[in-house]
C-alpha positions, 0 to 999 in steps of 0.5 A: 378569186375575190378582189381582195385576194387579187389585190394582195397578189398584185401588191406581192407582184409589185414587191417582186418587181421592186425587189430587183432594180433591173426589173423595177427599172423596166417596169417604170420605163414601160409604165411611164410612172416615176418611183415616187408613184409606187407607194400611192399606186399600191392602193389603186386597184387600177394601178394594181391591174396594170402591174398584173397586166405587165407580168402577164405580158412577159411569160418568163417574168410571170413564171419567175413571179409565180415560182417566187410566190409558190403559186401557179401562173393561173393564179395571176390570170385569175387575179387579173380577172378580179381586178378593174378593167378585165376583159370578158375573154380573160 
């Protein structure tokens, strides 16, 4: 997957999290960022990588996101590999 497509997927993931106050609250608490940082973070590839990491760490959330986007969960994994900080074995 190309990096631009991976960033778009990650922005969609951020939108998915933001569409539900409970999901967003858990994400903010886990990441330690404030809601005011979300808009700025959406333009930062490393932040977007963290959003994808967050989804990948929660299988049920990952499946909900994939279903909401009409994609396979493997697309999220491919996106992570295209974003900064990806480990070789991912």
